[in-house]
C-alpha positions as CSV (number, residue, x, y, z in Angstrom):
1,M,-24.3,-28.4,-10.0
2,N,-27.3,-28.1,-11.4
3,K,-29.2,-30.7,-11.6
4,L,-30.5,-32.0,-15.2
5,L,-33.3,-34.1,-16.0
6,K,-35.9,-34.6,-19.1
7,V,-39.0,-35.9,-18.1
8,N,-40.4,-37.2,-21.1
9,R,-40.7,-37.4,-25.3
10,A,-43.3,-36.3,-27.7
11,D,-43.6,-39.8,-29.3
12,D,-44.3,-40.7,-24.9
13,T,-46.5,-38.1,-23.7
14,I,-47.4,-34.6,-23.5
15,I,-47.1,-33.3,-20.0
16,N,-50.5,-31.6,-19.1
17,S,-50.4,-29.5,-16.1
18,K,-52.6,-27.8,-13.6
19,Y,-52.4,-24.1,-14.3
20,N,-53.9,-21.5,-12.0
21,K,-56.5,-19.8,-13.9
22,T,-55.2,-16.5,-13.3
23,N,-52.0,-17.5,-14.8
24,S,-53.2,-18.3,-18.6
25,F,-50.7,-18.4,-21.0
26,S,-50.7,-15.2,-22.1
27,T,-48.2,-14.2,-19.5
28,T,-45.8,-17.1,-21.6
29,S,-43.2,-15.9,-22.6
30,N,-42.1,-18.1,-25.5
31,G,-38.9,-18.5,-26.8
32,F,-38.5,-18.3,-30.6
33,I,-35.3,-19.6,-32.6
34,L,-34.9,-21.4,-35.6
35,F,-31.6,-22.7,-37.5
36,D,-31.4,-25.2,-40.0
37,A,-29.5,-29.0,-40.9
38,D,-25.5,-28.2,-39.6
39,K,-27.4,-26.6,-36.7
40,T,-26.6,-23.1,-37.2
41,I,-29.1,-20.3,-36.0
42,S,-31.3,-18.6,-38.9
43,F,-33.8,-16.8,-36.1
44,I,-33.4,-15.5,-32.4
45,N,-35.7,-13.7,-30.3
46,E,-35.6,-11.7,-27.5
47,E,-37.6,-14.0,-24.8
48,A,-35.5,-16.5,-25.5
49,R,-32.0,-14.3,-25.2
50,N,-33.8,-13.6,-21.7
51,L,-34.6,-17.6,-20.8
52,L,-31.4,-18.2,-21.7
53,K,-30.0,-15.7,-19.9
54,L,-27.5,-15.1,-23.1
55,D,-25.3,-11.7,-21.8
56,V,-24.5,-11.4,-25.2
57,Y,-26.9,-11.3,-28.0
58,P,-26.3,-14.9,-30.5
59,M,-25.0,-13.6,-33.6
60,K,-26.9,-15.4,-37.0
61,D,-25.1,-18.3,-38.1
62,Q,-24.0,-19.2,-34.6
63,H,-24.1,-23.5,-33.6
64,I,-26.9,-23.8,-31.3
65,L,-25.4,-25.7,-28.8
66,S,-22.9,-22.7,-28.0
67,I,-25.9,-20.9,-26.0
68,F,-27.1,-24.1,-23.6
69,Q,-24.7,-24.9,-20.5
70,H,-22.6,-27.6,-21.4
71,D,-24.4,-29.9,-18.7
72,I,-27.1,-30.2,-20.6
73,S,-25.9,-29.0,-24.5
74,T,-25.7,-33.0,-24.5
75,I,-29.6,-33.7,-24.2
76,I,-30.5,-30.6,-26.8
77,D,-28.3,-32.2,-29.1
78,D,-29.8,-35.3,-29.2
79,H,-33.4,-34.3,-28.9
80,I,-32.0,-31.8,-32.6
81,D,-30.6,-34.9,-34.4
82,N,-34.2,-36.6,-33.5
83,V,-35.5,-33.5,-35.8
84,I,-33.3,-33.6,-38.2
85,K,-33.2,-36.9,-38.8
86,E,-36.5,-38.4,-38.2
87,N,-38.4,-34.8,-38.9
88,R,-40.8,-35.4,-36.1
89,L,-41.4,-33.5,-33.1
90,E,-39.4,-33.8,-30.2
91,Q,-40.7,-32.4,-26.7
92,F,-39.0,-32.2,-23.2
93,D,-38.8,-30.9,-19.8
94,L,-35.3,-30.0,-18.1
95,M,-34.7,-28.3,-14.6
96,I,-31.8,-26.2,-15.7
97,S,-31.8,-24.8,-12.2
98,E,-32.3,-26.6,-8.6
99,F,-31.6,-22.7,-6.7
100,P,-33.7,-20.6,-7.6
101,V,-36.2,-24.4,-9.2
102,Q,-36.2,-23.4,-12.7
103,W,-37.9,-25.3,-14.9
104,M,-37.7,-25.6,-18.9
105,R,-40.2,-26.8,-21.2
106,F,-38.2,-27.1,-25.1
107,M,-40.8,-27.8,-28.3
108,M,-38.7,-29.0,-31.7
109,F,-40.0,-29.9,-35.4
110,P,-39.6,-29.5,-38.9
111,S,-41.2,-27.0,-40.7
112,Q,-41.7,-26.3,-44.4
113,T,-38.7,-24.3,-45.4
114,M,-35.9,-26.6,-45.1
115,E,-36.2,-25.5,-41.3
116,F,-35.9,-26.6,-37.4
117,T,-38.1,-24.7,-35.1
118,L,-37.0,-25.0,-31.3
119,I,-39.5,-22.6,-28.5
120,I,-38.7,-22.5,-25.5
121,L,-41.1,-22.1,-22.2
122,D,-40.7,-21.4,-18.2
123,I,-42.9,-24.2,-16.5
124,S,-41.5,-23.0,-13.2
125,D,-44.7,-23.1,-12.1
126,E,-46.6,-25.8,-13.5
127,Y,-44.0,-27.6,-11.0
128,I,-43.6,-25.7,-8.4
129,K,-47.5,-25.0,-7.4
130,K,-49.1,-28.4,-9.1
131,G,-46.4,-30.8,-9.7
132,K,-46.6,-33.2,-13.3
133,I,-50.5,-34.3,-13.5
134,S,-50.1,-37.1,-15.8
135,E,-53.6,-37.4,-18.3
136,T,-54.8,-40.5,-19.5
137,Q,-53.5,-42.2,-22.3
138,E,-56.1,-41.5,-25.0
139,I,-56.5,-37.6,-24.4
140,N,-52.3,-36.8,-25.0
141,S,-52.9,-39.8,-28.0
142,I,-55.0,-37.5,-29.2
143,I,-53.4,-34.1,-28.3
144,N,-49.9,-35.3,-29.7
145,E,-50.8,-37.2,-32.9
146,T,-52.9,-33.6,-33.6
147,A,-49.7,-31.3,-32.9
148,M,-47.3,-34.1,-35.3
149,K,-49.9,-33.0,-38.2
150,L,-50.6,-29.7,-37.1
151,N,-47.4,-29.0,-38.0
152,K,-46.6,-30.1,-41.2
153,T,-50.1,-29.1,-43.0
154,E,-51.4,-26.3,-44.8
155,K,-54.9,-26.8,-44.2
156,P,-55.2,-27.0,-40.9
157,K,-58.9,-26.5,-40.0
158,E,-59.7,-30.3,-40.7
159,L,-57.6,-31.5,-38.2
160,L,-58.3,-29.1,-35.2
161,D,-62.1,-29.4,-36.1
162,S,-61.1,-33.8,-36.1
163,L,-59.2,-32.9,-32.9
164,F,-61.9,-30.7,-31.5
165,H,-64.6,-33.4,-32.0
166,R,-62.6,-36.3,-30.0
167,L,-62.0,-34.3,-26.7
168,S,-65.6,-32.9,-26.6
169,S,-65.8,-36.6,-27.2
170,T,-63.3,-37.9,-24.7
171,L,-64.6,-34.7,-22.4
172,D,-67.8,-35.6,-22.3
173,L,-68.9,-31.9,-23.8
174,D,-71.3,-30.7,-26.2
175,F,-70.0,-27.9,-28.2
176,Y,-66.3,-26.5,-29.0
177,F,-66.0,-22.6,-31.2
178,N,-63.0,-21.7,-32.4
179,Y,-62.5,-18.0,-33.6
180,L,-60.1,-16.9,-35.3
181,W,-58.4,-12.5,-35.2
182,N,-58.6,-11.0,-38.3
183,K,-56.6,-8.3,-38.6
184,K,-58.3,-6.5,-42.0
185,D,-61.2,-6.0,-39.9
186,E,-60.3,-6.7,-36.1
187,K,-62.9,-8.9,-35.6
188,L,-63.5,-12.4,-34.5
189,H,-64.3,-15.2,-37.7
190,L,-65.7,-18.4,-36.3
191,M,-63.3,-21.0,-38.0
192,N,-64.5,-24.6,-36.2
193,Y,-67.9,-25.6,-34.6
194,Y,-69.6,-28.6,-33.3
195,G,-72.8,-29.2,-31.4
196,I,-75.2,-26.1,-33.1
197,S,-76.9,-25.8,-36.6
198,E,-76.1,-24.3,-39.6
199,A,-77.9,-20.8,-38.4
200,A,-77.5,-20.6,-34.9
201,A,-73.4,-20.8,-36.7
202,D,-74.6,-18.0,-39.2
203,R,-75.3,-15.7,-36.0
204,M,-72.8,-15.8,-34.3
205,R,-70.2,-16.2,-37.3
206,V,-68.4,-12.4,-36.7
207,L,-67.9,-11.3,-33.0
208,A,-66.2,-7.9,-32.1
209,K,-64.3,-7.6,-29.0
210,G,-66.2,-7.4,-26.5
211,E,-68.9,-9.3,-27.7
212,A,-70.4,-12.1,-26.4
213,I,-68.3,-14.5,-24.0
214,C,-65.6,-14.9,-27.0
215,G,-64.8,-11.2,-27.9
216,I,-64.5,-10.5,-24.4
217,A,-62.1,-13.3,-23.3
218,A,-60.4,-11.7,-26.9
219,S,-60.9,-8.2,-25.4
220,K,-59.3,-8.8,-22.0
221,M,-56.9,-11.6,-22.8
222,T,-57.7,-13.5,-20.5
223,S,-59.5,-17.1,-19.5
224,E,-63.5,-16.9,-19.1
225,V,-66.0,-19.4,-17.3
226,M,-69.4,-19.5,-17.2
227,E,-71.3,-21.8,-15.3
228,H,-74.8,-22.4,-14.3
229,V,-75.7,-20.3,-17.1
230,D,-79.0,-21.9,-17.4
231,Q,-79.6,-19.7,-14.3
232,S,-77.9,-16.8,-14.3
233,D,-79.8,-12.9,-15.8
234,D,-76.7,-11.7,-16.9
235,R,-77.1,-10.6,-20.7
236,R,-74.4,-11.1,-22.0
237,L,-74.7,-15.1,-21.2
238,D,-78.2,-14.7,-24.1
239,L,-76.1,-16.5,-26.7
240,L,-75.5,-19.2,-25.0
241,K,-78.4,-19.7,-22.7
242,S,-80.1,-19.5,-26.8
243,I,-78.4,-22.5,-27.4
244,G,-79.0,-24.7,-24.9
245,I,-75.5,-24.0,-23.0
246,K,-75.1,-24.5,-19.1
247,A,-71.1,-25.0,-18.3
248,Y,-69.0,-22.4,-20.9
249,A,-65.2,-22.1,-20.3
250,C,-63.4,-20.3,-22.7
251,E,-59.5,-20.0,-23.0
252,P,-57.5,-16.6,-25.4
253,L,-55.2,-18.1,-28.4
254,I,-51.7,-15.6,-27.2
255,S,-48.8,-15.7,-28.6
256,N,-46.1,-13.1,-28.3
257,G,-48.7,-10.8,-26.5
258,K,-50.5,-10.7,-29.5
259,L,-54.3,-12.0,-30.5
260,V,-54.8,-14.8,-33.1
261,G,-58.1,-16.5,-31.5
262,T,-60.1,-18.5,-29.1
263,L,-61.2,-21.7,-28.6
264,S,-64.2,-22.6,-26.3
265,F,-65.8,-26.2,-24.8
266,G,-69.2,-25.8,-23.4
267,S,-72.1,-28.2,-21.9
268,K,-75.7,-28.6,-21.4
269,K,-75.5,-31.3,-19.9
270,R,-73.6,-30.4,-16.4
271,G,-73.6,-26.7,-14.7
272,S,-70.1,-26.8,-14.1
273,F,-66.5,-28.0,-14.8
274,T,-63.7,-29.7,-13.0
275,Q,-60.1,-28.1,-12.2
276,E,-58.7,-31.1,-13.7
277,E,-61.4,-30.9,-17.1
278,L,-60.5,-26.8,-17.2
279,D,-56.7,-27.8,-16.6
280,L,-56.9,-29.3,-19.8
281,I,-58.8,-26.9,-21.8
282,H,-56.1,-24.8,-20.7
283,T,-53.5,-27.0,-21.9
284,I,-54.9,-27.2,-25.4
285,S,-55.5,-24.3,-26.1
286,Q,-51.5,-24.2,-25.7
287,Q,-50.6,-27.4,-28.4
288,V,-53.4,-25.0,-29.8
289,T,-51.6,-21.9,-30.0
290,L,-48.1,-22.7,-30.4
291,A,-49.1,-24.5,-33.7
292,L,-51.2,-21.4,-35.3
293,Y,-48.3,-19.6,-34.2
294,K,-45.6,-21.8,-36.0
295,I,-48.1,-22.1,-38.9
296,S,-48.7,-18.6,-39.0
297,I,-45.2,-17.5,-38.5
298,V,-44.6,-20.4,-42.0
299,E,-47.2,-18.5,-44.2
300,E,-46.4,-15.2,-43.2
301,M,-42.1,-16.4,-44.2
302,T,-44.1,-17.8,-47.3
303,H,-45.8,-15.2,-48.4
304,N,-42.9,-12.6,-48.1
305,T,-41.0,-15.3,-50.1
306,N,-44.1,-14.8,-52.7
307,S,-43.8,-11.1,-52.4
308,L,-40.6,-11.0,-52.6
309,Q,-40.4,-13.0,-56.3
310,K,-43.0,-10.6,-57.7
311,A,-41.3,-7.3,-56.6
312,N,-38.3,-8.6,-58.1
313,I,-40.4,-10.0,-61.4
314,H,-42.2,-6.7,-61.4
315,L,-38.8,-4.8,-61.1
316,M,-37.1,-6.8,-63.6
317,Q,-40.1,-6.4,-65.8
318,N,-39.8,-2.1,-65.0
319,E,-36.2,-3.2,-65.4
320,K,-36.4,-4.0,-68.6
321,N,-38.6,-1.6,-70.0
322,L,-36.8,1.8,-68.0
323,R,-34.3,0.1,-70.7
324,D,-36.4,-0.2,-73.7
325,I,-36.9,3.6,-73.3
326,F,-33.6,5.0,-72.6
327,E,-32.3,2.7,-76.1
328,G,-35.1,4.2,-77.9
329,A,-35.7,7.4,-76.5
330,Q,-35.4,10.5,-79.5
331,V,-32.9,12.8,-76.9
332,G,-29.7,12.1,-76.0
333,I,-29.3,10.8,-72.5
334,I,-25.9,10.6,-70.5
335,I,-25.1,8.5,-66.8
336,L,-22.5,10.5,-65.1
337,D,-20.8,9.6,-61.9
338,N,-19.3,12.1,-59.8
339,E,-16.2,12.4,-61.0
340,G,-17.7,13.0,-64.4
341,N,-17.3,9.9,-65.4
342,I,-19.7,8.4,-68.7
343,V,-21.0,5.3,-67.6
344,D,-23.8,5.2,-69.2
345,T,-24.8,6.4,-72.9
346,N,-27.7,5.5,-75.5
347,P,-27.9,5.7,-79.1
348,A,-29.2,9.0,-79.3
349,A,-26.3,10.5,-77.4
350,C,-23.5,8.4,-79.4
351,S,-24.7,9.9,-82.6
352,I,-25.1,14.1,-81.2
353,L,-21.2,13.7,-79.9
354,G,-20.4,11.5,-83.1
355,I,-18.3,8.9,-81.4
356,S,-19.5,4.9,-80.7
357,E,-21.0,3.7,-77.6
358,E,-17.6,1.8,-76.8
359,E,-15.9,5.3,-77.0
360,C,-18.0,6.7,-74.6
361,K,-17.8,4.9,-72.0
362,S,-14.1,5.4,-71.4
363,L,-14.4,9.5,-71.5
364,Q,-15.4,12.4,-69.7
365,V,-17.9,15.4,-70.3
366,K,-15.3,17.7,-70.4
367,K,-13.9,16.1,-73.7
368,F,-17.0,17.4,-75.7
369,V,-16.7,20.7,-74.2
370,S,-16.5,23.6,-77.0
371,D,-14.2,26.5,-75.9
372,S,-16.9,29.1,-77.5
373,N,-18.7,28.5,-74.0
374,E,-19.5,31.3,-71.7
375,I,-20.2,29.7,-68.7
376,P,-17.1,27.0,-68.1
377,I,-18.2,23.2,-67.6
378,E,-16.9,23.2,-63.9
379,V,-19.9,25.8,-62.9
380,H,-22.9,23.8,-64.7
381,W,-20.6,20.8,-62.8
382,S,-20.7,22.4,-59.3
383,N,-24.0,23.9,-59.7
384,L,-25.3,20.3,-60.0
385,L,-24.0,18.4,-57.6
386,T,-24.3,21.1,-54.8
387,L,-27.9,23.0,-56.5
388,G,-29.3,19.7,-57.7
389,K,-29.4,22.0,-61.3
390,T,-27.4,24.0,-63.8
391,N,-27.3,27.4,-65.2
392,S,-28.1,27.6,-68.6
393,D,-30.6,24.9,-70.7
394,E,-28.2,25.7,-73.9
395,Y,-24.4,24.6,-74.6
396,M,-22.3,24.2,-77.0
397,I,-20.5,20.9,-77.7
398,H,-17.3,20.2,-80.0
399,R,-17.1,16.7,-81.5
400,P,-14.5,14.6,-82.8
401,D,-14.8,15.4,-86.2
402,Q,-14.1,19.0,-85.3
403,T,-17.5,20.3,-86.0
404,E,-19.5,21.8,-83.1
405,R,-23.0,21.3,-82.0
406,I,-26.0,23.2,-80.2
407,I,-27.2,21.3,-77.5
408,S,-30.0,21.9,-75.2
409,F,-30.1,20.2,-72.6
410,S,-31.3,19.3,-68.6
411,A,-29.7,17.5,-65.8
412,S,-31.2,15.5,-62.5
413,K,-28.4,14.8,-59.7
414,D,-28.4,11.0,-57.9
415,I,-30.5,9.2,-60.0
416,Y,-29.0,6.5,-58.3
417,H,-26.6,6.6,-55.5
418,E,-24.0,9.0,-56.9
419,H,-25.2,8.7,-60.7
420,H,-26.6,11.8,-62.5
421,M,-28.0,12.1,-65.7
422,I,-27.7,14.2,-68.5
423,I,-30.7,14.7,-71.1
424,F,-30.2,17.2,-74.2
425,H,-30.8,16.8,-78.3
426,D,-29.3,19.0,-80.9
427,I,-31.0,22.5,-81.8
428,T,-28.3,23.6,-83.9
429,L,-30.5,23.2,-87.6
430,Q,-33.0,25.0,-84.8
431,K,-30.9,27.8,-84.0
432,S,-29.7,28.1,-87.4
433,I,-33.4,28.5,-88.3
434,E,-34.0,31.0,-85.6
435,Q,-30.5,33.3,-86.9
436,S,-32.7,33.0,-90.8
437,L,-35.5,34.5,-89.4
438,I,-33.5,36.9,-87.6
439,N,-31.6,37.9,-90.4
440,E,-35.1,38.2,-92.8
441,K,-36.7,39.9,-90.1
442,N,-34.4,42.6,-89.6
443,V,-34.4,42.7,-93.4
444,A,-37.9,43.5,-94.0
445,E,-38.6,45.8,-90.9
446,K,-35.3,47.7,-92.8
447,S,-37.6,47.1,-96.0
448,N,-40.9,48.6,-94.1
449,R,-39.0,51.4,-92.9
450,T,-38.2,52.2,-96.6
451,K,-41.1,52.0,-97.9
452,T,-42.5,53.9,-94.8
453,N,-40.5,56.9,-95.4
454,F,-40.8,56.8,-99.4
455,L,-45.0,56.7,-98.4
456,A,-44.7,59.6,-96.1
457,M,-41.9,62.0,-98.2
458,I,-43.9,60.9,-101.6
459,S,-47.0,62.5,-99.4
460,H,-45.7,65.3,-98.6
461,E,-44.5,65.8,-101.7
462,L,-48.0,65.4,-103.7
463,R,-49.6,67.3,-101.1
464,T,-47.5,70.2,-101.6
465,P,-48.9,71.0,-105.5
466,L,-51.9,68.5,-105.0
467,N,-53.7,72.1,-102.1
468,S,-52.4,74.8,-105.0
469,I,-54.9,72.9,-108.0
470,I,-57.7,72.9,-105.1
471,G,-56.8,76.6,-104.2
472,F,-56.9,78.3,-107.3
473,A,-59.5,76.1,-109.1
474,Q,-61.6,77.1,-106.3
475,I,-60.4,80.9,-106.5
476,L,-61.8,80.3,-110.3
477,D,-64.5,78.6,-109.1
478,D,-65.9,81.7,-106.2
479,D,-65.0,84.3,-109.1
480,K,-68.0,86.9,-109.9
481,K,-66.3,89.2,-111.4
482,D,-65.3,86.8,-114.2
483,P,-67.6,83.8,-114.0
484,L,-67.2,80.3,-116.3
485,T,-69.1,79.5,-118.7
486,P,-71.1,75.8,-118.0
487,K,-68.6,73.5,-119.6
488,Q,-66.2,75.3,-117.9
489,E,-68.3,75.0,-114.6
490,Y,-68.3,71.1,-115.3
491,R,-64.8,71.0,-116.3
492,L,-63.7,72.8,-112.7
493,G,-66.0,70.3,-110.8
494,K,-64.5,67.1,-112.2
495,I,-61.5,68.8,-111.3
496,L,-61.8,69.6,-107.7
497,Y,-64.3,66.1,-106.9
498,S,-60.8,64.4,-108.4
499,S,-58.5,66.9,-106.5
500,K,-60.2,66.3,-103.0
501,H,-60.5,62.5,-103.7
502,L,-56.4,62.8,-104.7
503,L,-56.1,64.9,-101.2
504,Q,-58.4,62.3,-98.9
505,L,-56.0,59.3,-100.2
506,I,-52.5,61.1,-99.3
507,N,-54.1,62.2,-96.0
508,N,-55.0,58.8,-95.2
509,I,-51.8,57.3,-96.5
510,L,-50.0,59.7,-94.1
511,E,-52.5,58.6,-90.9
512,L,-51.4,54.5,-91.8
513,V,-48.1,56.2,-91.7
514,R,-48.3,57.5,-88.5
515,I,-49.4,54.6,-87.0
516,D,-47.7,52.5,-88.1
517,S,-44.1,54.3,-87.6
518,K,-45.6,56.0,-84.6
519,P,-48.4,54.7,-82.4
520,E,-49.8,57.1,-79.8
521,K,-51.5,55.8,-77.3
522,A,-54.8,57.2,-77.0
523,D,-55.4,57.8,-73.7
524,N,-53.3,60.6,-73.8
525,N,-55.9,62.9,-75.6
526,N,-59.0,61.9,-73.9
527,K,-61.6,64.1,-73.6
528,P,-65.5,63.7,-72.2
529,V,-67.1,63.8,-75.6
530,N,-71.2,63.9,-75.8
531,V,-71.6,60.5,-78.5
532,K,-75.3,61.7,-79.8
533,D,-73.2,65.2,-80.9
534,A,-70.6,63.5,-81.6
535,I,-72.7,60.7,-83.6
536,H,-74.6,64.3,-85.4
537,D,-71.0,66.0,-86.9
538,C,-69.9,63.0,-88.0
539,I,-73.5,63.0,-90.6
540,Q,-73.1,66.3,-91.5
541,M,-69.7,65.2,-93.0
542,V,-71.1,62.8,-95.2
543,K,-74.3,64.5,-96.3
544,N,-72.9,65.6,-99.4
545,N,-72.2,62.1,-100.5
546,A,-75.5,60.4,-99.3
547,S,-76.9,62.8,-101.4
548,E,-75.1,62.1,-104.2
549,K,-76.8,58.8,-104.1
550,A,-80.0,59.6,-102.0
551,I,-79.2,58.0,-99.0
552,L,-80.5,58.4,-96.2
553,V,-78.9,58.5,-93.1
554,S,-80.1,58.1,-89.7
555,V,-79.9,57.8,-86.0
556,E,-82.2,54.8,-84.4
557,E,-84.5,57.0,-81.7
558,D,-84.8,56.3,-78.2
559,L,-81.0,56.2,-77.2
560,E,-79.1,56.7,-74.0
561,D,-78.3,59.4,-74.3
562,V,-74.2,59.0,-73.1
563,T,-71.0,60.8,-72.6
564,I,-67.8,59.1,-72.5
565,L,-64.1,60.1,-72.3
566,V,-62.3,58.6,-75.3
567,D,-59.5,60.9,-78.0
568,P,-62.5,62.5,-79.9
569,I,-60.4,63.2,-83.1
570,R,-59.6,59.5,-83.3
571,F,-62.9,58.6,-82.4
572,Q,-64.8,61.2,-85.2
573,Q,-62.3,59.1,-87.7
574,V,-63.7,56.4,-87.0
575,V,-67.2,56.8,-87.1
576,V,-67.6,59.1,-90.9
577,N,-65.2,56.0,-92.2
578,L,-67.3,53.5,-91.1
579,L,-70.7,56.2,-92.4
580,A,-68.6,56.9,-95.9
581,N,-67.8,52.7,-96.2
582,A,-71.5,52.0,-95.4
583,I,-72.7,54.6,-98.1
584,K,-69.6,53.8,-101.1
585,Y,-71.3,50.5,-101.2
586,N,-74.7,50.9,-100.5
587,K,-77.3,50.9,-103.1
588,Q,-78.8,53.7,-104.8
589,E,-81.5,55.2,-102.2
590,G,-80.7,52.9,-99.9
591,S,-79.9,54.0,-96.1
592,V,-77.5,53.2,-93.2
593,S,-78.2,53.5,-89.2
594,L,-77.1,54.2,-86.0
595,Y,-77.2,52.8,-82.6
596,W,-75.7,52.1,-79.7
597,K,-75.6,51.3,-76.3
598,V,-73.6,51.1,-72.9
599,T,-72.5,47.5,-71.9
600,G,-69.9,47.6,-68.2
601,H,-67.1,50.0,-69.2
602,Y,-68.1,49.5,-72.7
603,L,-70.0,51.6,-75.6
604,A,-71.0,49.5,-78.5
605,L,-71.4,51.2,-81.3
606,F,-73.6,50.1,-84.7
607,V,-73.3,51.2,-88.1
608,K,-76.0,49.3,-90.6
609,D,-76.5,50.0,-94.3
610,T,-78.9,48.3,-97.2
611,G,-75.0,48.0,-99.6
612,I,-73.8,44.8,-101.6
613,G,-72.8,43.1,-98.7
614,I,-69.6,41.2,-98.1
615,P,-68.8,37.0,-98.7
616,Q,-68.4,35.6,-95.7
617,E,-64.7,33.8,-96.9
618,L,-64.0,38.1,-97.1
619,Q,-64.5,39.0,-94.2
620,E,-61.6,39.3,-92.2
621,K,-59.4,40.2,-95.4
622,I,-61.6,44.0,-95.8
623,F,-59.4,45.3,-92.5
624,E,-56.3,44.7,-93.9
625,P,-54.5,47.5,-96.0
626,F,-54.9,48.5,-100.0
627,Y,-58.1,45.4,-99.6
628,R,-61.2,46.0,-102.0
629,I,-63.9,44.4,-103.2
630,F,-64.7,43.5,-106.2
631,H,-67.9,43.5,-107.9
632,E,-69.0,43.4,-110.7
633,D,-71.9,45.4,-111.3
634,F,-71.1,48.5,-109.5
635,N,-67.8,50.2,-110.4
636,I,-66.8,51.8,-106.5
637,E,-63.9,54.0,-106.4
638,G,-61.4,53.6,-102.8
639,T,-57.8,53.3,-101.5
640,G,-58.3,50.2,-99.5
641,I,-57.3,52.2,-96.6
642,G,-60.9,53.2,-94.5
643,L,-60.8,49.9,-92.8
644,T,-57.9,49.4,-91.7
645,L,-57.9,53.6,-90.1
646,V,-61.0,52.5,-88.4
647,K,-59.3,48.9,-87.2
648,Q,-55.8,51.0,-85.9
649,N,-57.6,54.0,-84.3
650,V,-59.9,51.6,-82.2
651,L,-56.8,49.2,-81.6
652,E,-55.4,52.7,-79.9
653,M,-58.2,52.8,-78.4
654,K,-57.7,49.0,-77.1
655,G,-61.2,48.5,-77.9
656,T,-62.3,46.1,-80.8
657,V,-63.7,46.2,-84.1
658,G,-65.8,43.4,-86.4
659,V,-68.9,42.8,-89.3
660,C,-71.6,40.9,-89.9
661,S,-72.7,40.8,-93.2
662,Q,-74.9,38.6,-95.6
663,E,-74.1,39.4,-99.5
664,H,-76.7,40.9,-101.3
665,A,-78.4,41.4,-97.9
666,G,-76.2,44.1,-96.1
667,S,-73.7,45.1,-93.6
668,T,-73.6,46.0,-89.9
669,F,-70.1,46.5,-88.9
670,W,-69.5,47.2,-84.7
671,V,-67.4,49.3,-82.5
672,K,-66.5,48.1,-78.8
673,I,-64.4,50.6,-76.8
674,P,-63.4,51.1,-73.4
675,I,-65.5,54.3,-71.6
């Protein structure tokens, strides 16, 4: 039977043992157990299970005594009762096995979360190699008292500062430095210190791993003892030498294999430490590490609890905001389960479906499906569950009041576990308006075709007798055997002029009808055209009209002689109409000039006149069919078709046309066509 021994309690003394320096606290595996006032386990780590040799991992809510051997459970239970009832630290050592010899150190203490902590350490090496060494009552009392307070305070800095100061005084040491490891910037930050000035502390406030002795201890996670520092040439000791340290010992503070910080002591009076002093520094470091480890766990739990509370508040606020959006949305929203049952609806959805919210939640969505839909609801539902989308975004629904509505919808799969969302809005009025517009468009197109056919028919019917009138009038004018009197010639000239004007009007109408009814692609008839020669021919065609008003028509000098690939007939119609328009709306004895330039793959042609100009607000209208500008000082005849034909021909040539004009100062029409 194993021999069980209770060595001591924390309120009597704490055991300090001589450790081999290579067996630092970093190699110790700490068992960690949390339990409540009912002695029920709430957490146990893997190290505790290994130390206690538990074959089965203890379950949460298991009684703590069930994990210990029967012959030691009574002793442990007494200490647990003391911790729970007296709210104090309990520390004791037990030999739990004689063959092989195995000693365990148990530390129990209360925490701020209404739970209790049990830390288990394997201290067999202490008893086998060194035995149990008692330190002075004063040092034990200092460590004991501080350890008790550390487990209950939220501000450990002040208590640790007091502990280090008292120990330094007792051990006749002149310096101590306590660094904490910062995970964020991965550096050591000085928390407590003694024996140096504020300026010196500022120089060593932050250390990286590997920097100075503390950084080396942190990097290697081993104890570093430097003796006779003042006699050493090691550059790593420059910082210690600068503040007068002769002997220096630094212990890494390590918990569960993770760096917590470092603790070091130094002397300026002597160049070395005794083994007992080093063992004591090591023991102090253990106690400090355990206390900081416990405090860090409590802080982490508190931080996690606060974070969860904040996250919960944020989640509740988001839920409220989403619910407000859900309820206030102007579109219908339905939440469905996998069977198509309506789980939730918003007011807009109920309004569109024509029933109350209570009635909605007791129905399946297929109840509202109209028989007039081409795609069955089962197809939509299958596509939503398998593909996450539906085949159509419009659907006809049947309402309880026997009316049908057209909706536009979208669906989202698995907005949360096995629940899906349909968002829809009523487009019945929109579809009705669309159908009305289609009907009106069809009527308008039919009327337009009727108008176009009528214009084509009447124009052909008018052109036949008009050609006869012009022909016989020309015969009379050319008859040399039976010449006309001057009065007759004057009247015949009026007939010919009016007839030709009417014929031109009819031809323009027919051209407009052709473009409107059978637009042709201009590139089908493209041919090389010399711009200068084509412009010259166009000027000759309007020469008589210009002479009647004494208007000079000219081409600017030094223009590029360029040949373009274009429909020659359309090009000629465009230029002639622009020239005729410039002459018609020009002043007596005015001028018209033409110029052009090639930019990239386009020819830009300009026709500039000294006419009456066009008001800014009318410049967009002049290209509309039959639109004419009224001028009170000029009685200008015209049909309002010429510029319309210009625009239509230019568009057929894939070009653009425009005008720059100032009233009473003339106009410049420009055409840009690809070459």
